[in-house]
KOLVOLUM-873742 format. One record per residue (C-alpha): x, y negated, z; residue in one letter. Coordinates in steps of 0.1 Angstrom, whole numbers, plus 5000, padded with zeros to 4 digits. Layout:
XYZa...
//
This chain:
363946637635x365646427663x368946277654x371646307678x374246057672x377946257663x379245977688x377146127714x378546477711x381946337704x381446177743x379646447757x382046697747x384746517760x383446447796x382346847795x386046917793x386446757826x383246857843x382847247833x386647287837x387347347872x390147627878x393647647872x394847927885x392148177873x394548387850x397648377876x399248697882x398848867917x401248687942x401848427923x400848027926x401147717898x403747457906x401547127913x403846867919x407946797932x409046567959x411646377966x412046147998x415145978008x415345978047x418245698051x417345448022x414245258013x415745137979x416745417963x415145507928x413945897930x413245847895x416845877885x416946207903x413846377884x415246517853x417746717877x415046957888x415347267873x411647337874x408447067864x405247097867x402547087842x401946727829x398746537843x396846277833x393746087839x394446027872x396146347877x393846587859x394946817830x391846957810x393947137789x395347347816x391747447819x391047517789x393847787793x392247937822x389048017801x390648307785x389748627797x392248847797x391549057761x393349017731x390548857709x389948577689x389048347717x391548417743x394048297708x391948037705x392247887741x395547997746x396647767715x394647457725x395347477764x398847477781x399747757800x400247687839x403847667849x404447937873x406647817904x409648007905x411647977942x415048077927x415247737910x415047537937x418747617948x419747547914x417847187917x419847097949x423147187930x422046947904x421046677926x424246697944x425846687921x424746377905x424346207938x428246227940x428246097904x426545807915x428745787945x427145927973x429346197989x428346488013x424646418008x422946648031x419846848013x416647068023x413447148010x409947258019x407647468003x403747408005x401347617989x397147597989x395247777969x397947907950x398947557941x402647517955x404247127964x408047127966x409246837987x412946777986x414246558014x417846388010x420046178035x422346018009x425846108019x428645838024x430045568000x433545448002x434245047990x437245017970x439444857990x442744807966x443344867929x446744977917x447645027880x450445297867x451145217831x454045377815x453645217780x454644837785x452344707756x449244857769x450444747804x450144397795x446744467777x445244577804x446344327826x445044067807x441944197807x441344287844x438743967847x436344207823x437044527847x433844747858x436144857888x436144547914x437244527948x434544577975x432044757947x431245087955x433545367939x431845607917x432445867890x429545677868x431745327871x434945497867x433945637836x432445357824x435445157829x437445437813x435445407780x436045047780x439645037783x439645317757x437645097733x439844837737x443344987725x440945177701x440144787684x443844707683x445044967660x445545287686x443745537667x444545867682x444045727720x441145887737x440145867777x442046167787x444746007791x443645777811x443745897853x441845787883x443345857920x441145767951x442545777988x439845768008x441945938041x441345608060x437845698073x437345338076x434645358042x436945248020x439245367989x442345297976x442045357938x445045397915x444445407880x447045587859x447645567817x449845827806x451245957774x449746287776x446346437784x444546547815x444946897794x448646877789x451846837810x454446577807x456646807786x454146697760x454446327764x454446107731x454345687728x451045557719x451545427681x449145187666x448245287634x447545087600x445245187571x447045317542x443745367517x440145407518x438445647494x434545667492x432945997479x429345837466x427646167458x428746407486x426746717488x427146897528x425647177521x427847267491x431347377504x434147047511x435846947480x439246757481x438146407478x440946377454x440146657432x437046557418x436746487381x436046117382x437145807399x437545467395x439545147411x437244867426x439244607448x441144797471x438645117469x439445397454x435945577440x435145927432x431946077421x430746407395x429346307365x427445957369x427945697395x424545667414x425845287427x427444977415x431145037428x430844647440x427844727462x430145007476x433244787482x430944507498x429744767521x432744847536x435044687561x438144917562x441044707545x443744907535x447144747553x444944637586x445544797616x442845097624x439844887644x437145107656x434644837658x435244767619x434745157613x431645177634x430244847614x431145027581x429145287591x426345107604x426344867570x426145217547x423245317568x421245007565x421144987529x419145287534x419945457501x422245737518x420646007543x424246127551x427145907561x430646057575x433645797579x436746047583x440345967592x443846167587x447046057599x449546027572x452546257575x455846097572x458746197550x460746037567x461145747594x461145387579x462545257606x459545037614x457645277636x454445197618x451845497611x449445547591x446145667585x443545777550x439945667554x437545887533x433745757532x431546047520x427845927514x424946157505x422846017487x418646027494x415546077474x415645777461x411845767448x408545857467x404945747475x403145657508x399545667514x398045507540x394145507557x391845327578x388845357585x386045267610x382145267620x379945077644x376845127659x374844897635x376145207606x378244927588x381245167573x384445047561x387145257542x390645077536x393145307512x396445217502x398945347479x402545267469x405345357451x409145287458x412645287450x415545247467x417945167444x416245057415x419044827392x421845107410x422544877436x421144917469x418244737456x414244847473x411444807446x407744847460x404444827440x401344897457x397844907453x395044877483x391144867486x389144767516x385244857513x382444777531x379444907532x376045037548x374345307543x370945277521x371844907521x372844717492x375044477504x378544557498x381944397501x385144537480x388644407481x391244527457x394844417453x398444527437x401344347443x405444407437x408344347462x412044337452x414544327481x418244287470x421044337495x422643957490x421943647501x420843487467x421443147456x423443117492x426843237506x426943567525x430343577539x429243487574x427843837576x430344047584x428344267605x425244267590x423544317556x421344017547x418644057523x416743887496x412943947493x410943827461x407043977463x404443877441x401043977442x397243967431x393944037454x390744047442x387544047468x383944057458x381543997485x377643927483x378143557482x381443487468x384243647444x387743517453x390843517435x393943527449x397843497435x400643477460x404143427455x407043457483x410643387478x412943457512x415843607536x415743837562x418943917585x419644047620x422343937646x423244207665x421044507674x418044287687x417343967669x415943987634x414943677614x413043617584x412643277565x410643207535x411842877518x408742937489x405443037502x403143007471x399443107472x396743027449x393043057453x389543057430x386443137444x383743167415x380043327415x379143157445x375543237463x373542917449x372642957489x375843007503x377142667512x373442537521x373242797548x376742787563x375942667596x379442507606x381042267583x384442327592x383842717579x382742497545x385642337540x387442687543x385342797512x386942657488x389442647457x392742627475x396642547464x398942677489x402642587491x404742587520x407442737540x407743027570x409543217592x409543487613x411943607644x411643937662x413244027691x413544417705x415344597733x415144897711x415444857674x415245257665x411745397647x410945587679x412145457711x412745717742x413045487768x411445147781x411444867758x409944547751x409744327715x408644007705x407243877672x406943487665x405243387633x405643087614x403742877583x404142517575x402142387544x401842117523x404441877537x406841857509x403741817483x402541517506x406141327493x404241317460x400841217472x400840877449x401541087415x398541317426x394741277415x392441247445x388741447442x385141367456x386541367491x389541207491x392141477491x395041477464x394541747438x397341987422x395742137387x392242017399x392542177433x393141997465x396442107484x396642297518x398542127543x398742267580x400542457603x400042827618x401543007646x400843347659x402943507688x403043877702x404744017732x404844377733x405744597766x405744957766x407245157797x408345567791x407445777817x408146147824x406046387807x405646217775x403345957791x403945567788x401745247790x401744977768x400644627771x400644327742x399743927747x398843787714x398143417710x397743227674x396842867668x396242727631x395442337627x394942127594x396041787593x396941527562x395441687531x393341947547x390141917571x390542267578x392642587576x391942767546x390243097550x392843317543x394643177574x392143187599x392443437628x389843717634x389343967662x387944327663x389044637642x391544927645x394544697659x392644427680x389244457697x388444837691x384744797705x384244557672x384644597637x387144417618x385643987619x382544057640x383243887670x383243537677x384443267675x383643217713x380043307720x378943237685x376343457669x377343667637x376843417606x374043577587x374843377561x377243667553x375644007544x378744157560x380443997591x382943777581x383643537615x387143357617x388443087639x391742897643x392443007676x393243357687x394043467722x393843857731x395544097752x395644517752x396644747774x397145167765x398145467788x399045777765x399746077776x400346437756x397946687754x399346997732x401147057707x401446717685x398246537701x398346307726x395546127740x395045767753x392745547775x392945167764x391244837770x390944537749x389844167759x389943847742x388343647714x388743397685x387443007688x387742697670x390042367681x387342167667x383142207663x380142067653x377841857675x375442137688x377942427679x380042407714x379742767717x382842837695x384742557707x387942677731x387542467764x390342567788x388242497817x385642787804x387042987778x387243277804x383243267800x383543357761x386143667764x385443947747x386044307769x385844647758x387644997772x387645337751x389645637743x391745787715x393446067699x396346067683x398146317660x401846277661x403546407633x407046237640x407046077603x403445917608x401045957634x397245927629x394945757652x391145797662x389945557689x386145517703x385745147715x383345107737x381844727745x382344657783x381344267779x379544127752x380143717750x377243687727x374543847751x376943697781x376444027797x377944377807x377244697788x375944927815x376445327815x372745357800x373345177769x376545337756x375745467724x373345217714x373444987687x375944667689x377544897718x380845067702x383045127673x384945427661x388245337646x390445527622x394245397617x398045477610x400445407638x400045327670x397944987674x400644787692x
//
């Protein structure tokens, strides 16, 4: 019986979707056509980006990918018109063709014209043409952009003298400037800016409807005279309804800690249980679910202060960032005066309603891989979390993980088990945190134990970390660990293990280790949301330094046989390690995107260490790296796999990697991907005669590993399950390209399973 690899079947089926499927219009009703594409042509401008107009087209064609092909559109056309199981199957998997509707063209032109006016192009001329071939229609929208008006002068008419002085004092920051082109967009942005300024200094009930803009374009010389008015009545009112603009002060702040939005809202003041903490009144039913000191600390709205919308938003964000409340609602109510106090002060009461979320839960993660040599890898993990374990917004987690690598019908096994716990406290323990007025700093403490059993050795690792993390604004995130401690013990060493290790630098890495140092991570992103909808970029820079503090006490430490200073009969580690990743993801229409990553890392031992310890070395391959290889099975450089290890364990002290991935929607919640990865690991030092592992600027490119591949993702919003097939294109060990004839042969591919996007 001939064995056929399931990967070959997978590849054949995948290619068959493109080869067998040919028609995309077979099931269209008679007299109709499929909308193939829309095109927008700007006749009188080469600089105008038509992408901003595409959302305003009323009818969109089917999404395409893979050089304009949509195989699921073809699958839909496999239906036979009968109401049977086959029809229901192909229609559920496939994508129905978009039937061209000519009546939507006029509506699209109205939308386009309206948006062009919003951008400042007036009286644009729009036309369209329709081309249908083989029941496929292309609509071309041709646009001659209309006239634009430069702002000649700006005049302000503001009746309220206080507001007038505030606006005049800030004209330098105005978004509306002379000689700029006038548009509704820029006027709207300026309206929002002025409204924000006033609401930040007490004008609680001031809205943008009090601001009027009038433009005079009758001069017919391409310019406009602009008048901005701030009235005491809104656009929907008349002068008879005028009233003065007043500043408002905070009278009192009330917090309801257990608000349930599914039940009709109760009067907060009528709740049976309450207490006063500082200047905040806290109301609850039965038992207070979180410490009053924490609620008061999160709140920045202080009785007696002027209303400030920026402070209100900050308070909202602080409660959200605590990650214990699923709902946060901040409401203000004007206080009715019984009589005029003669001071003209107006007041509001603030009510903060908090809806607790489920505080406890479990998370399960699974990664798996397989390569052409039948090396299988499984990495399960389960963790328990509590988001309010001591009623102070503390995050506690306890996790168990495993990593198992094995070959079928082969006694060689590698197993790894680990347990870890962490506690994150919303405070800067041992340090003042009063400077953090707009964010919540956290203190993180973690403890973990890891056991690894390989044919060559048994390893025990105990780690303790103490550190802080915080953010500045919405883009910069920091993490600093003043204490990073790890103690490594190796036992059950194979008698021939050290003798057979071919690289002396690697020999030094496999020893008992005492590592005490510090670390810091900088993370920058243009979009911190969990699932960005628009193009975004992020940078992560991680640094570790170890042994420098211990080196101050060298004279009091004993020496080992190799001349290194020791603690508890173990030489302490001294090194520096830095790892930089930059990722840019471009988001396009039709759920398509393109992501690219650049990753470089370097580790250098000095002082009391001859080499960097094994745990701090770099490796390549796996579900999030070079996906044509299994983890730790590539490099360093063009070195062969060290046969001392029954299961590959290749490492290096320098890493360079670049990845690119094109992502596209298929059907339902299933996404597809095409990717390519290039990179490797190297050593910065090498024994004479083993230069193939050494990184040299002049010829490192010769040892770059290169793979390509395709994958499927199941995007369930809360989790993404990923399956990638990576094909080796260039193998630095063989120093050759892998041709089509050798696809799916040993050492040419890997199948990777992971959770989340690879980058």
